Steps between C-alpha positions, in 0.01 A plus 500: 500500500484862601413756237662838545239774515609862467448712809179699512515866408293588803268794441551500123180615333364236261187694398329825592131527426353846546156493649240769545556859609267630769411867545464635853121525471478129407736406784286706736188304402682165535642589842170640621319184387748293699453717808853643487501863620788621281506799267692410183790734425630361168370301205650148484615266223508125573750256349554125519865400526625148435853453627762236565549360849584169668282220632531346850783274376694787339411420139404769249132583470273793427262696717270796456408818682272800470670836467308825555654830396360837607483744208606866497674509836808691380744385769688181595268239647525253789452129430230312693486119495176341621474124557150360458311273736419135434339441161351175379481574127791596281286746304436700821869593524590870480632467143145424382464880532145477633424824684230309688773273639862549599572758228257730682760515778758601238273785386464629857876493556595654165240777506667612824830554319684168529615258231315189615622147428281205601678169442309181430647219707641198316225280361273805462452722194710368210739302719494125422436231757322499832524779752732401789277651770682673787841416357707796622792465261291485181279786622810709564675420171186570295459835678868601479504418130170687445664804659800455268269476200307810613823696541614381155168607350522843665856544375416425136172697518655817646309474827739632764497333840611686813670206677226445758347153534183419693378145570159380613301180493172355614443150642731267305645821358609597853700177512641576155590854606692372801680248276578777254 
């Protein structure tokens, strides 16, 4: 028997959890402590998005991402999607919002005036199951749907985007960026 499953509403936001806001002086201390020579321009608010996507077989599932929004910019913002390197623990994923981990990258991007979205790959963050390491299709779909969720969030939160999209990734995230 085959059970009919409704198609995924890819990028639909399931939950939005607002995290901490960081003032520029706090971001400056964090970046300095990490050896990053960057002068913060804007305060940043972190969010954890849980959204609908598909698994490697095309079935509905959920995934999570960190979203970092610069505050007080006053103009439409570009969107920057950063794909993380290989992680071995699900609680190290960007959506954990640890500024001493991947969310620190989100702070650096957002304080420079970009809306930063950092997708967790499937099997990381809140996503069920095991992470299909170096699986290009699932990396790409999780990232595309994280971008959709981020755009949806910006639309309902009155954060205007300027139509520009920047992509970057490190290590496994480089592979994911190319797949994206």
